[in-house]
mmCIF file of the N, C-alpha and C atoms, coordinates in Angstrom:
data_MODEL
# 
_entry.id   MODEL 
# 
loop_
_atom_site.group_PDB 
_atom_site.id 
_atom_site.type_symbol 
_atom_site.label_atom_id 
_atom_site.label_alt_id 
_atom_site.label_comp_id 
_atom_site.label_asym_id 
_atom_site.label_entity_id 
_atom_site.label_seq_id 
_atom_site.pdbx_PDB_ins_code 
_atom_site.Cartn_x 
_atom_site.Cartn_y 
_atom_site.Cartn_z 
_atom_site.occupancy 
_atom_site.B_iso_or_equiv 
_atom_site.pdbx_formal_charge 
_atom_site.auth_seq_id 
_atom_site.auth_comp_id 
_atom_site.auth_asym_id 
_atom_site.auth_atom_id 
_atom_site.pdbx_PDB_model_num 
ATOM 1   N N  . MET A 1 1  ? 33.430 313.237 24.034 1.00 0.00 ? 1  MET A N  1 
ATOM 2   C CA . MET A 1 1  ? 32.422 313.140 23.981 1.00 0.00 ? 1  MET A CA 1 
ATOM 3   C C  . MET A 1 1  ? 31.642 313.936 25.008 1.00 0.00 ? 1  MET A C  1 
ATOM 4   N N  . HIS A 1 2  ? 30.505 314.726 24.672 1.00 0.00 ? 2  HIS A N  1 
ATOM 5   C CA . HIS A 1 2  ? 29.910 315.012 25.536 1.00 0.00 ? 2  HIS A CA 1 
ATOM 6   C C  . HIS A 1 2  ? 28.967 313.942 26.167 1.00 0.00 ? 2  HIS A C  1 
ATOM 7   N N  . GLN A 1 3  ? 28.646 314.442 27.578 1.00 0.00 ? 3  GLN A N  1 
ATOM 8   C CA . GLN A 1 3  ? 27.888 313.295 28.016 1.00 0.00 ? 3  GLN A CA 1 
ATOM 9   C C  . GLN A 1 3  ? 27.328 314.024 29.489 1.00 0.00 ? 3  GLN A C  1 
ATOM 10  N N  . VAL A 1 4  ? 26.058 314.343 29.765 1.00 0.00 ? 4  VAL A N  1 
ATOM 11  C CA . VAL A 1 4  ? 25.055 314.384 30.596 1.00 0.00 ? 4  VAL A CA 1 
ATOM 12  C C  . VAL A 1 4  ? 24.683 313.489 31.807 1.00 0.00 ? 4  VAL A C  1 
ATOM 13  N N  . LEU A 1 5  ? 24.832 313.418 32.746 1.00 0.00 ? 5  LEU A N  1 
ATOM 14  C CA . LEU A 1 5  ? 24.856 313.029 34.165 1.00 0.00 ? 5  LEU A CA 1 
ATOM 15  C C  . LEU A 1 5  ? 23.566 313.142 34.979 1.00 0.00 ? 5  LEU A C  1 
ATOM 16  N N  . ASN A 1 6  ? 22.539 312.608 35.512 1.00 0.00 ? 6  ASN A N  1 
ATOM 17  C CA . ASN A 1 6  ? 21.713 313.242 36.434 1.00 0.00 ? 6  ASN A CA 1 
ATOM 18  C C  . ASN A 1 6  ? 22.187 312.122 37.911 1.00 0.00 ? 6  ASN A C  1 
ATOM 19  N N  . VAL A 1 7  ? 22.699 312.911 38.777 1.00 0.00 ? 7  VAL A N  1 
ATOM 20  C CA . VAL A 1 7  ? 23.600 312.656 40.212 1.00 0.00 ? 7  VAL A CA 1 
ATOM 21  C C  . VAL A 1 7  ? 22.958 313.038 41.144 1.00 0.00 ? 7  VAL A C  1 
ATOM 22  N N  . GLN A 1 8  ? 22.755 312.377 41.978 1.00 0.00 ? 8  GLN A N  1 
ATOM 23  C CA . GLN A 1 8  ? 21.615 312.435 43.461 1.00 0.00 ? 8  GLN A CA 1 
ATOM 24  C C  . GLN A 1 8  ? 22.495 312.640 44.367 1.00 0.00 ? 8  GLN A C  1 
ATOM 25  N N  . GLY A 1 9  ? 22.598 313.510 45.344 1.00 0.00 ? 9  GLY A N  1 
ATOM 26  C CA . GLY A 1 9  ? 22.775 313.642 46.698 1.00 0.00 ? 9  GLY A CA 1 
ATOM 27  C C  . GLY A 1 9  ? 24.451 314.964 46.495 1.00 0.00 ? 9  GLY A C  1 
ATOM 28  N N  . MET A 1 10 ? 24.039 315.562 45.719 1.00 0.00 ? 10 MET A N  1 
ATOM 29  C CA . MET A 1 10 ? 25.466 316.814 45.700 1.00 0.00 ? 10 MET A CA 1 
ATOM 30  C C  . MET A 1 10 ? 24.805 318.237 46.326 1.00 0.00 ? 10 MET A C  1 
ATOM 31  N N  . THR A 1 11 ? 25.345 318.012 47.038 1.00 0.00 ? 11 THR A N  1 
ATOM 32  C CA . THR A 1 11 ? 24.594 319.674 48.169 1.00 0.00 ? 11 THR A CA 1 
ATOM 33  C C  . THR A 1 11 ? 25.585 320.664 48.141 1.00 0.00 ? 11 THR A C  1 
ATOM 34  N N  . CYS A 1 12 ? 26.768 320.410 47.730 1.00 0.00 ? 12 CYS A N  1 
ATOM 35  C CA . CYS A 1 12 ? 27.953 321.827 48.358 1.00 0.00 ? 12 CYS A CA 1 
ATOM 36  C C  . CYS A 1 12 ? 28.839 321.586 47.337 1.00 0.00 ? 12 CYS A C  1 
ATOM 37  N N  . GLY A 1 13 ? 29.881 322.518 47.635 1.00 0.00 ? 13 GLY A N  1 
ATOM 38  C CA . GLY A 1 13 ? 31.070 322.535 47.126 1.00 0.00 ? 13 GLY A CA 1 
ATOM 39  C C  . GLY A 1 13 ? 31.990 321.525 47.084 1.00 0.00 ? 13 GLY A C  1 
ATOM 40  N N  . HIS A 1 14 ? 31.773 320.838 48.394 1.00 0.00 ? 14 HIS A N  1 
ATOM 41  C CA . HIS A 1 14 ? 32.638 320.019 48.543 1.00 0.00 ? 14 HIS A CA 1 
ATOM 42  C C  . HIS A 1 14 ? 32.068 318.496 47.911 1.00 0.00 ? 14 HIS A C  1 
ATOM 43  N N  . CYS A 1 15 ? 31.284 318.426 47.617 1.00 0.00 ? 15 CYS A N  1 
ATOM 44  C CA . CYS A 1 15 ? 30.298 317.460 47.002 1.00 0.00 ? 15 CYS A CA 1 
ATOM 45  C C  . CYS A 1 15 ? 30.804 317.689 45.143 1.00 0.00 ? 15 CYS A C  1 
ATOM 46  N N  . GLU A 1 16 ? 30.509 319.036 44.948 1.00 0.00 ? 16 GLU A N  1 
ATOM 47  C CA . GLU A 1 16 ? 31.163 319.045 43.707 1.00 0.00 ? 16 GLU A CA 1 
ATOM 48  C C  . GLU A 1 16 ? 32.565 318.811 43.543 1.00 0.00 ? 16 GLU A C  1 
ATOM 49  N N  . ARG A 1 17 ? 33.133 318.879 44.461 1.00 0.00 ? 17 ARG A N  1 
ATOM 50  C CA . ARG A 1 17 ? 34.956 318.953 43.994 1.00 0.00 ? 17 ARG A CA 1 
ATOM 51  C C  . ARG A 1 17 ? 35.466 316.928 44.114 1.00 0.00 ? 17 ARG A C  1 
ATOM 52  N N  . ALA A 1 18 ? 34.214 316.619 44.960 1.00 0.00 ? 18 ALA A N  1 
ATOM 53  C CA . ALA A 1 18 ? 34.516 315.197 45.098 1.00 0.00 ? 18 ALA A CA 1 
ATOM 54  C C  . ALA A 1 18 ? 34.022 314.590 43.231 1.00 0.00 ? 18 ALA A C  1 
ATOM 55  N N  . VAL A 1 19 ? 32.803 314.744 42.946 1.00 0.00 ? 19 VAL A N  1 
ATOM 56  C CA . VAL A 1 19 ? 32.748 314.250 41.699 1.00 0.00 ? 19 VAL A CA 1 
ATOM 57  C C  . VAL A 1 19 ? 33.493 314.766 40.782 1.00 0.00 ? 19 VAL A C  1 
ATOM 58  N N  . THR A 1 20 ? 34.220 316.128 40.567 1.00 0.00 ? 20 THR A N  1 
ATOM 59  C CA . THR A 1 20 ? 35.237 316.382 39.331 1.00 0.00 ? 20 THR A CA 1 
ATOM 60  C C  . THR A 1 20 ? 36.286 315.623 39.796 1.00 0.00 ? 20 THR A C  1 
ATOM 61  N N  . GLU A 1 21 ? 36.840 314.961 41.128 1.00 0.00 ? 21 GLU A N  1 
ATOM 62  C CA . GLU A 1 21 ? 37.868 314.312 41.134 1.00 0.00 ? 21 GLU A CA 1 
ATOM 63  C C  . GLU A 1 21 ? 37.698 312.769 40.930 1.00 0.00 ? 21 GLU A C  1 
ATOM 64  N N  . ALA A 1 22 ? 36.421 312.460 41.280 1.00 0.00 ? 22 ALA A N  1 
ATOM 65  C CA . ALA A 1 22 ? 36.084 311.274 40.459 1.00 0.00 ? 22 ALA A CA 1 
ATOM 66  C C  . ALA A 1 22 ? 36.159 311.243 39.147 1.00 0.00 ? 22 ALA A C  1 
ATOM 67  N N  . VAL A 1 23 ? 35.589 311.821 38.435 1.00 0.00 ? 23 VAL A N  1 
ATOM 68  C CA . VAL A 1 23 ? 35.800 311.864 37.103 1.00 0.00 ? 23 VAL A CA 1 
ATOM 69  C C  . VAL A 1 23 ? 37.214 311.785 36.462 1.00 0.00 ? 23 VAL A C  1 
ATOM 70  N N  . LYS A 1 24 ? 37.920 312.822 37.410 1.00 0.00 ? 24 LYS A N  1 
ATOM 71  C CA . LYS A 1 24 ? 39.732 313.116 36.842 1.00 0.00 ? 24 LYS A CA 1 
ATOM 72  C C  . LYS A 1 24 ? 40.360 311.938 36.884 1.00 0.00 ? 24 LYS A C  1 
ATOM 73  N N  . THR A 1 25 ? 39.558 310.999 37.736 1.00 0.00 ? 25 THR A N  1 
ATOM 74  C CA . THR A 1 25 ? 40.743 309.654 37.834 1.00 0.00 ? 25 THR A CA 1 
ATOM 75  C C  . THR A 1 25 ? 40.325 308.669 36.926 1.00 0.00 ? 25 THR A C  1 
ATOM 76  N N  . VAL A 1 26 ? 39.184 308.707 36.262 1.00 0.00 ? 26 VAL A N  1 
ATOM 77  C CA . VAL A 1 26 ? 39.022 308.082 34.709 1.00 0.00 ? 26 VAL A CA 1 
ATOM 78  C C  . VAL A 1 26 ? 39.295 308.636 33.850 1.00 0.00 ? 26 VAL A C  1 
ATOM 79  N N  . ASP A 1 27 ? 39.485 310.032 33.813 1.00 0.00 ? 27 ASP A N  1 
ATOM 80  C CA . ASP A 1 27 ? 40.199 311.013 32.718 1.00 0.00 ? 27 ASP A CA 1 
ATOM 81  C C  . ASP A 1 27 ? 40.849 312.139 33.147 1.00 0.00 ? 27 ASP A C  1 
ATOM 82  N N  . PRO A 1 28 ? 41.731 312.020 33.539 1.00 0.00 ? 28 PRO A N  1 
ATOM 83  C CA . PRO A 1 28 ? 42.396 313.721 33.867 1.00 0.00 ? 28 PRO A CA 1 
ATOM 84  C C  . PRO A 1 28 ? 42.165 314.678 32.702 1.00 0.00 ? 28 PRO A C  1 
ATOM 85  N N  . GLN A 1 29 ? 42.078 314.655 31.995 1.00 0.00 ? 29 GLN A N  1 
ATOM 86  C CA . GLN A 1 29 ? 41.807 315.114 30.793 1.00 0.00 ? 29 GLN A CA 1 
ATOM 87  C C  . GLN A 1 29 ? 39.998 315.595 30.584 1.00 0.00 ? 29 GLN A C  1 
ATOM 88  N N  . ALA A 1 30 ? 39.212 315.370 31.244 1.00 0.00 ? 30 ALA A N  1 
ATOM 89  C CA . ALA A 1 30 ? 37.874 315.783 31.324 1.00 0.00 ? 30 ALA A CA 1 
ATOM 90  C C  . ALA A 1 30 ? 37.622 317.013 31.940 1.00 0.00 ? 30 ALA A C  1 
ATOM 91  N N  . THR A 1 31 ? 36.990 317.804 30.944 1.00 0.00 ? 31 THR A N  1 
ATOM 92  C CA . THR A 1 31 ? 36.000 318.803 31.534 1.00 0.00 ? 31 THR A CA 1 
ATOM 93  C C  . THR A 1 31 ? 34.780 318.629 32.148 1.00 0.00 ? 31 THR A C  1 
ATOM 94  N N  . VAL A 1 32 ? 34.673 319.053 33.608 1.00 0.00 ? 32 VAL A N  1 
ATOM 95  C CA . VAL A 1 32 ? 33.551 318.506 34.144 1.00 0.00 ? 32 VAL A CA 1 
ATOM 96  C C  . VAL A 1 32 ? 32.793 319.953 34.460 1.00 0.00 ? 32 VAL A C  1 
ATOM 97  N N  . LYS A 1 33 ? 31.289 319.875 34.574 1.00 0.00 ? 33 LYS A N  1 
ATOM 98  C CA . LYS A 1 33 ? 30.484 321.305 34.584 1.00 0.00 ? 33 LYS A CA 1 
ATOM 99  C C  . LYS A 1 33 ? 29.342 320.777 35.801 1.00 0.00 ? 33 LYS A C  1 
ATOM 100 N N  . ILE A 1 34 ? 29.303 321.170 36.405 1.00 0.00 ? 34 ILE A N  1 
ATOM 101 C CA . ILE A 1 34 ? 28.200 320.733 37.533 1.00 0.00 ? 34 ILE A CA 1 
ATOM 102 C C  . ILE A 1 34 ? 27.119 321.771 38.174 1.00 0.00 ? 34 ILE A C  1 
ATOM 103 N N  . ASP A 1 35 ? 25.843 321.655 37.756 1.00 0.00 ? 35 ASP A N  1 
ATOM 104 C CA . ASP A 1 35 ? 24.871 322.252 38.199 1.00 0.00 ? 35 ASP A CA 1 
ATOM 105 C C  . ASP A 1 35 ? 24.450 321.604 39.664 1.00 0.00 ? 35 ASP A C  1 
ATOM 106 N N  . LEU A 1 36 ? 25.022 322.045 40.682 1.00 0.00 ? 36 LEU A N  1 
ATOM 107 C CA . LEU A 1 36 ? 24.449 321.394 41.928 1.00 0.00 ? 36 LEU A CA 1 
ATOM 108 C C  . LEU A 1 36 ? 22.642 321.895 41.843 1.00 0.00 ? 36 LEU A C  1 
ATOM 109 N N  . ALA A 1 37 ? 21.966 322.669 41.769 1.00 0.00 ? 37 ALA A N  1 
ATOM 110 C CA . ALA A 1 37 ? 20.637 322.961 41.952 1.00 0.00 ? 37 ALA A CA 1 
ATOM 111 C C  . ALA A 1 37 ? 19.536 321.369 41.222 1.00 0.00 ? 37 ALA A C  1 
ATOM 112 N N  . THR A 1 38 ? 20.165 321.340 40.214 1.00 0.00 ? 38 THR A N  1 
ATOM 113 C CA . THR A 1 38 ? 19.612 320.454 39.652 1.00 0.00 ? 38 THR A CA 1 
ATOM 114 C C  . THR A 1 38 ? 19.857 318.869 39.494 1.00 0.00 ? 38 THR A C  1 
ATOM 115 N N  . GLY A 1 39 ? 21.219 318.816 39.732 1.00 0.00 ? 39 GLY A N  1 
ATOM 116 C CA . GLY A 1 39 ? 22.080 317.402 39.897 1.00 0.00 ? 39 GLY A CA 1 
ATOM 117 C C  . GLY A 1 39 ? 22.801 316.896 38.763 1.00 0.00 ? 39 GLY A C  1 
ATOM 118 N N  . ILE A 1 40 ? 22.491 317.892 37.717 1.00 0.00 ? 40 ILE A N  1 
ATOM 119 C CA . ILE A 1 40 ? 23.300 317.598 36.196 1.00 0.00 ? 40 ILE A CA 1 
ATOM 120 C C  . ILE A 1 40 ? 25.014 318.045 36.505 1.00 0.00 ? 40 ILE A C  1 
ATOM 121 N N  . VAL A 1 41 ? 25.481 316.744 36.203 1.00 0.00 ? 41 VAL A N  1 
ATOM 122 C CA . VAL A 1 41 ? 26.627 316.558 35.566 1.00 0.00 ? 41 VAL A CA 1 
ATOM 123 C C  . VAL A 1 41 ? 27.314 316.821 34.186 1.00 0.00 ? 41 VAL A C  1 
ATOM 124 N N  . GLU A 1 42 ? 27.763 317.412 33.300 1.00 0.00 ? 42 GLU A N  1 
ATOM 125 C CA . GLU A 1 42 ? 27.972 317.498 32.169 1.00 0.00 ? 42 GLU A CA 1 
ATOM 126 C C  . GLU A 1 42 ? 29.473 317.216 32.128 1.00 0.00 ? 42 GLU A C  1 
ATOM 127 N N  . ILE A 1 43 ? 30.184 316.504 31.046 1.00 0.00 ? 43 ILE A N  1 
ATOM 128 C CA . ILE A 1 43 ? 31.248 315.794 30.770 1.00 0.00 ? 43 ILE A CA 1 
ATOM 129 C C  . ILE A 1 43 ? 31.619 316.006 29.549 1.00 0.00 ? 43 ILE A C  1 
ATOM 130 N N  . ASP A 1 44 ? 32.656 316.319 29.198 1.00 0.00 ? 44 ASP A N  1 
ATOM 131 C CA . ASP A 1 44 ? 33.410 316.132 28.326 1.00 0.00 ? 44 ASP A CA 1 
ATOM 132 C C  . ASP A 1 44 ? 34.622 315.207 28.394 1.00 0.00 ? 44 ASP A C  1 
ATOM 133 N N  . SER A 1 45 ? 34.602 313.892 27.795 1.00 0.00 ? 45 SER A N  1 
ATOM 134 C CA . SER A 1 45 ? 35.707 312.860 28.167 1.00 0.00 ? 45 SER A CA 1 
ATOM 135 C C  . SER A 1 45 ? 35.640 311.885 27.415 1.00 0.00 ? 45 SER A C  1 
ATOM 136 N N  . THR A 1 46 ? 36.829 310.889 26.832 1.00 0.00 ? 46 THR A N  1 
ATOM 137 C CA . THR A 1 46 ? 36.825 309.826 25.903 1.00 0.00 ? 46 THR A CA 1 
ATOM 138 C C  . THR A 1 46 ? 36.214 308.624 26.474 1.00 0.00 ? 46 THR A C  1 
ATOM 139 N N  . GLN A 1 47 ? 36.195 308.823 27.934 1.00 0.00 ? 47 GLN A N  1 
ATOM 140 C CA . GLN A 1 47 ? 35.825 308.033 28.487 1.00 0.00 ? 47 GLN A CA 1 
ATOM 141 C C  . GLN A 1 47 ? 34.337 307.410 28.172 1.00 0.00 ? 47 GLN A C  1 
ATOM 142 N N  . PRO A 1 48 ? 33.985 305.893 28.180 1.00 0.00 ? 48 PRO A N  1 
ATOM 143 C CA . PRO A 1 48 ? 32.935 305.829 28.157 1.00 0.00 ? 48 PRO A CA 1 
ATOM 144 C C  . PRO A 1 48 ? 32.194 306.284 29.494 1.00 0.00 ? 48 PRO A C  1 
ATOM 145 N N  . ARG A 1 49 ? 30.331 306.413 29.383 1.00 0.00 ? 49 ARG A N  1 
ATOM 146 C CA . ARG A 1 49 ? 29.703 306.637 30.324 1.00 0.00 ? 49 ARG A CA 1 
ATOM 147 C C  . ARG A 1 49 ? 29.703 305.894 31.480 1.00 0.00 ? 49 ARG A C  1 
ATOM 148 N N  . ALA A 1 50 ? 29.530 304.211 31.263 1.00 0.00 ? 50 ALA A N  1 
ATOM 149 C CA . ALA A 1 50 ? 29.744 303.403 32.169 1.00 0.00 ? 50 ALA A CA 1 
ATOM 150 C C  . ALA A 1 50 ? 30.924 304.165 33.356 1.00 0.00 ? 50 ALA A C  1 
ATOM 151 N N  . ALA A 1 51 ? 31.702 303.975 32.772 1.00 0.00 ? 51 ALA A N  1 
ATOM 152 C CA . ALA A 1 51 ? 33.239 304.122 33.649 1.00 0.00 ? 51 ALA A CA 1 
ATOM 153 C C  . ALA A 1 51 ? 33.293 305.294 34.400 1.00 0.00 ? 51 ALA A C  1 
ATOM 154 N N  . LEU A 1 52 ? 32.432 306.615 33.780 1.00 0.00 ? 52 LEU A N  1 
ATOM 155 C CA . LEU A 1 52 ? 32.805 307.345 34.766 1.00 0.00 ? 52 LEU A CA 1 
ATOM 156 C C  . LEU A 1 52 ? 31.393 307.866 35.399 1.00 0.00 ? 52 LEU A C  1 
ATOM 157 N N  . ALA A 1 53 ? 30.075 307.136 35.258 1.00 0.00 ? 53 ALA A N  1 
ATOM 158 C CA . ALA A 1 53 ? 29.118 306.837 36.301 1.00 0.00 ? 53 ALA A CA 1 
ATOM 159 C C  . ALA A 1 53 ? 29.749 306.094 37.511 1.00 0.00 ? 53 ALA A C  1 
ATOM 160 N N  . ASN A 1 54 ? 30.735 305.137 37.031 1.00 0.00 ? 54 ASN A N  1 
ATOM 161 C CA . ASN A 1 54 ? 31.115 304.201 38.494 1.00 0.00 ? 54 ASN A CA 1 
ATOM 162 C C  . ASN A 1 54 ? 31.734 305.230 39.029 1.00 0.00 ? 54 ASN A C  1 
ATOM 163 N N  . ALA A 1 55 ? 33.023 305.504 38.793 1.00 0.00 ? 55 ALA A N  1 
ATOM 164 C CA . ALA A 1 55 ? 33.660 306.027 39.257 1.00 0.00 ? 55 ALA A CA 1 
ATOM 165 C C  . ALA A 1 55 ? 32.971 307.442 40.657 1.00 0.00 ? 55 ALA A C  1 
ATOM 166 N N  . ILE A 1 56 ? 31.795 307.709 39.863 1.00 0.00 ? 56 ILE A N  1 
ATOM 167 C CA . ILE A 1 56 ? 30.891 309.066 40.752 1.00 0.00 ? 56 ILE A CA 1 
ATOM 168 C C  . ILE A 1 56 ? 29.853 308.082 41.497 1.00 0.00 ? 56 ILE A C  1 
ATOM 169 N N  . THR A 1 57 ? 29.573 306.956 41.493 1.00 0.00 ? 57 THR A N  1 
ATOM 170 C CA . THR A 1 57 ? 29.076 305.681 42.028 1.00 0.00 ? 57 THR A CA 1 
ATOM 171 C C  . THR A 1 57 ? 29.947 305.857 43.370 1.00 0.00 ? 57 THR A C  1 
ATOM 172 N N  . GLU A 1 58 ? 31.403 305.395 42.983 1.00 0.00 ? 58 GLU A N  1 
ATOM 173 C CA . GLU A 1 58 ? 32.595 305.012 44.108 1.00 0.00 ? 58 GLU A CA 1 
ATOM 174 C C  . GLU A 1 58 ? 32.611 305.666 45.329 1.00 0.00 ? 58 GLU A C  1 
ATOM 175 N N  . GLU A 1 59 ? 32.206 307.361 44.856 1.00 0.00 ? 59 GLU A N  1 
ATOM 176 C CA . GLU A 1 59 ? 32.368 308.357 46.264 1.00 0.00 ? 59 GLU A CA 1 
ATOM 177 C C  . GLU A 1 59 ? 30.951 308.651 46.579 1.00 0.00 ? 59 GLU A C  1 
ATOM 178 N N  . GLY A 1 60 ? 30.124 307.546 46.866 1.00 0.00 ? 60 GLY A N  1 
ATOM 179 C CA . GLY A 1 60 ? 28.812 307.396 47.461 1.00 0.00 ? 60 GLY A CA 1 
ATOM 180 C C  . GLY A 1 60 ? 27.834 308.311 46.703 1.00 0.00 ? 60 GLY A C  1 
ATOM 181 N N  . TYR A 1 61 ? 27.827 308.834 45.734 1.00 0.00 ? 61 TYR A N  1 
ATOM 182 C CA . TYR A 1 61 ? 26.765 309.521 44.459 1.00 0.00 ? 61 TYR A CA 1 
ATOM 183 C C  . TYR A 1 61 ? 26.087 308.521 44.118 1.00 0.00 ? 61 TYR A C  1 
ATOM 184 N N  . ILE A 1 62 ? 24.765 308.823 43.746 1.00 0.00 ? 62 ILE A N  1 
ATOM 185 C CA . ILE A 1 62 ? 24.009 308.016 42.963 1.00 0.00 ? 62 ILE A CA 1 
ATOM 186 C C  . ILE A 1 62 ? 23.831 308.699 41.565 1.00 0.00 ? 62 ILE A C  1 
ATOM 187 N N  . VAL A 1 63 ? 24.123 307.872 40.625 1.00 0.00 ? 63 VAL A N  1 
ATOM 188 C CA . VAL A 1 63 ? 23.649 308.410 39.434 1.00 0.00 ? 63 VAL A CA 1 
ATOM 189 C C  . VAL A 1 63 ? 22.498 307.684 38.851 1.00 0.00 ? 63 VAL A C  1 
ATOM 190 N N  . GLN A 1 64 ? 21.796 308.528 38.380 1.00 0.00 ? 64 GLN A N  1 
ATOM 191 C CA . GLN A 1 64 ? 20.219 307.701 37.617 1.00 0.00 ? 64 GLN A CA 1 
ATOM 192 C C  . GLN A 1 64 ? 20.610 307.147 36.344 1.00 0.00 ? 64 GLN A C  1 
ATOM 193 N N  . ALA A 1 65 ? 20.000 305.985 36.528 1.00 0.00 ? 65 ALA A N  1 
ATOM 194 C CA . ALA A 1 65 ? 20.595 304.876 35.324 1.00 0.00 ? 65 ALA A CA 1 
ATOM 195 C C  . ALA A 1 65 ? 19.906 305.769 34.087 1.00 0.00 ? 65 ALA A C  1 
ATOM 196 N N  . GLU A 1 66 ? 18.888 305.843 34.242 1.00 0.00 ? 66 GLU A N  1 
ATOM 197 C CA . GLU A 1 66 ? 18.229 306.459 32.684 1.00 0.00 ? 66 GLU A CA 1 
ATOM 198 C C  . GLU A 1 66 ? 19.012 307.618 32.305 1.00 0.00 ? 66 GLU A C  1 
ATOM 199 N N  . LYS A 1 67 ? 18.806 308.106 30.971 1.00 0.00 ? 67 LYS A N  1 
ATOM 200 C CA . LYS A 1 67 ? 19.598 309.427 30.863 1.00 0.00 ? 67 LYS A CA 1 
ATOM 201 C C  . LYS A 1 67 ? 18.390 310.626 31.044 1.00 0.00 ? 67 LYS A C  1 
ATOM 202 N N  . VAL A 1 68 ? 19.436 311.722 31.444 1.00 0.00 ? 68 VAL A N  1 
ATOM 203 C CA . VAL A 1 68 ? 18.417 312.748 31.342 1.00 0.00 ? 68 VAL A CA 1 
ATOM 204 C C  . VAL A 1 68 ? 17.937 313.297 29.948 1.00 0.00 ? 68 VAL A C  1 
ATOM 205 N N  . ALA A 1 69 ? 16.798 313.971 29.467 1.00 0.00 ? 69 ALA A N  1 
ATOM 206 C CA . ALA A 1 69 ? 15.876 314.012 28.741 1.00 0.00 ? 69 ALA A CA 1 
ATOM 207 C C  . ALA A 1 69 ? 16.867 315.513 27.832 1.00 0.00 ? 69 ALA A C  1 
ATOM 208 N N  . ALA A 1 70 ? 16.661 315.240 26.651 1.00 0.00 ? 70 ALA A N  1 
ATOM 209 C CA . ALA A 1 70 ? 17.536 315.911 25.662 1.00 0.00 ? 70 ALA A CA 1 
ATOM 210 C C  . ALA A 1 70 ? 16.831 317.385 26.063 1.00 0.00 ? 70 ALA A C  1 
ATOM 211 N N  . ASP A 1 71 ? 17.322 318.630 25.859 1.00 0.00 ? 71 ASP A N  1 
ATOM 212 C CA . ASP A 1 71 ? 16.606 319.916 26.058 1.00 0.00 ? 71 ASP A CA 1 
ATOM 213 C C  . ASP A 1 71 ? 17.060 320.755 25.080 1.00 0.00 ? 71 ASP A C  1 
ATOM 214 N N  . ALA A 1 72 ? 17.136 322.250 25.138 1.00 0.00 ? 72 ALA A N  1 
ATOM 215 C CA . ALA A 1 72 ? 16.927 322.917 24.174 1.00 0.00 ? 72 ALA A CA 1 
ATOM 216 C C  . ALA A 1 72 ? 18.442 323.255 23.679 1.00 0.00 ? 72 ALA A C  1 
ATOM 217 N N  . LYS A 1 73 ? 19.302 323.008 24.522 1.00 0.00 ? 73 LYS A N  1 
ATOM 218 C CA . LYS A 1 73 ? 20.907 323.304 24.673 1.00 0.00 ? 73 LYS A CA 1 
ATOM 219 C C  . LYS A 1 73 ? 21.782 322.153 23.566 1.00 0.00 ? 73 LYS A C  1 
ATOM 220 N N  . CYS A 1 74 ? 20.460 320.650 23.594 1.00 0.00 ? 74 CYS A N  1 
ATOM 221 C CA . CYS A 1 74 ? 20.931 319.803 22.822 1.00 0.00 ? 74 CYS A CA 1 
ATOM 222 C C  . CYS A 1 74 ? 20.426 319.968 21.432 1.00 0.00 ? 74 CYS A C  1 
ATOM 223 N N  . GLY A 1 75 ? 21.307 319.005 20.379 1.00 0.00 ? 75 GLY A N  1 
ATOM 224 C CA . GLY A 1 75 ? 20.684 319.251 19.176 1.00 0.00 ? 75 GLY A CA 1 
ATOM 225 C C  . GLY A 1 75 ? 19.249 318.755 18.888 1.00 0.00 ? 75 GLY A C  1 
ATOM 226 N N  . GLY A 1 76 ? 18.468 318.133 19.957 1.00 0.00 ? 76 GLY A N  1 
ATOM 227 C CA . GLY A 1 76 ? 17.079 318.311 19.717 1.00 0.00 ? 76 GLY A CA 1 
ATOM 228 C C  . GLY A 1 76 ? 16.824 316.372 19.483 1.00 0.00 ? 76 GLY A C  1 
ATOM 229 N N  . CYS A 1 77 ? 17.692 315.919 20.011 1.00 0.00 ? 77 CYS A N  1 
ATOM 230 C CA . CYS A 1 77 ? 17.974 314.365 19.264 1.00 0.00 ? 77 CYS A CA 1 
ATOM 231 C C  . CYS A 1 77 ? 17.026 313.654 19.847 1.00 0.00 ? 77 CYS A C  1 
ATOM 232 N N  . GLY A 1 78 ? 16.252 314.418 20.928 1.00 0.00 ? 78 GLY A N  1 
ATOM 233 C CA . GLY A 1 78 ? 15.375 313.408 21.671 1.00 0.00 ? 78 GLY A CA 1 
ATOM 234 C C  . GLY A 1 78 ? 15.961 312.307 22.873 1.00 0.00 ? 78 GLY A C  1 
ATOM 235 N N  . GLY A 1 79 ? 17.622 312.235 23.286 1.00 0.00 ? 79 GLY A N  1 
ATOM 236 C CA . GLY A 1 79 ? 17.686 311.585 24.014 1.00 0.00 ? 79 GLY A CA 1 
ATOM 237 C C  . GLY A 1 79 ? 18.294 310.700 23.141 1.00 0.00 ? 79 GLY A C  1 
ATOM 238 N N  . LYS A 1 80 ? 18.489 310.240 22.029 1.00 0.00 ? 80 LYS A N  1 
ATOM 239 C CA . LYS A 1 80 ? 19.085 309.287 21.254 1.00 0.00 ? 80 LYS A CA 1 
ATOM 240 C C  . LYS A 1 80 ? 21.140 309.296 21.260 1.00 0.00 ? 80 LYS A C  1 
ATOM 241 N N  . CYS A 1 81 ? 20.883 310.495 21.893 1.00 0.00 ? 81 CYS A N  1 
ATOM 242 C CA . CYS A 1 81 ? 22.983 311.092 21.498 1.00 0.00 ? 81 CYS A CA 1 
ATOM 243 C C  . CYS A 1 81 ? 23.760 310.816 22.915 1.00 0.00 ? 81 CYS A C  1 
ATOM 244 N N  . SER A 1 82 ? 24.860 310.349 23.514 1.00 0.00 ? 82 SER A N  1 
ATOM 245 C CA . SER A 1 82 ? 25.339 310.812 24.501 1.00 0.00 ? 82 SER A CA 1 
ATOM 246 C C  . SER A 1 82 ? 24.946 311.626 25.497 1.00 0.00 ? 82 SER A C  1 
ATOM 247 N N  . CYS A 1 83 ? 24.442 312.950 24.724 1.00 0.00 ? 83 CYS A N  1 
ATOM 248 C CA . CYS A 1 83 ? 24.591 313.920 25.690 1.00 0.00 ? 83 CYS A CA 1 
ATOM 249 C C  . CYS A 1 83 ? 23.136 313.873 26.537 1.00 0.00 ? 83 CYS A C  1 
ATOM 250 N N  . GLY A 1 84 ? 22.077 313.081 26.060 1.00 0.00 ? 84 GLY A N  1 
ATOM 251 C CA . GLY A 1 84 ? 20.829 312.868 26.731 1.00 0.00 ? 84 GLY A CA 1 
ATOM 252 C C  . GLY A 1 84 ? 20.143 311.820 26.956 1.00 0.00 ? 84 GLY A C  1 
# 
């Protein structure tokens, strides 16, 4: 399942690795794409959003409670699916 999280506090490659490793502790098969400039973390994983967000939070980062608004890359669901 494709999920998008808005993570605050990431500023460098170390942060990117820490968030990726946190996700991988929950789902070793997950794929993680991070945009440091926007704080957007895209995850393809079979694990629930809450478990992934909790792992990132335990690393010291803030995962915004609300979902990220859907954009043109999304199917245009308006944030009603797991990607938005």
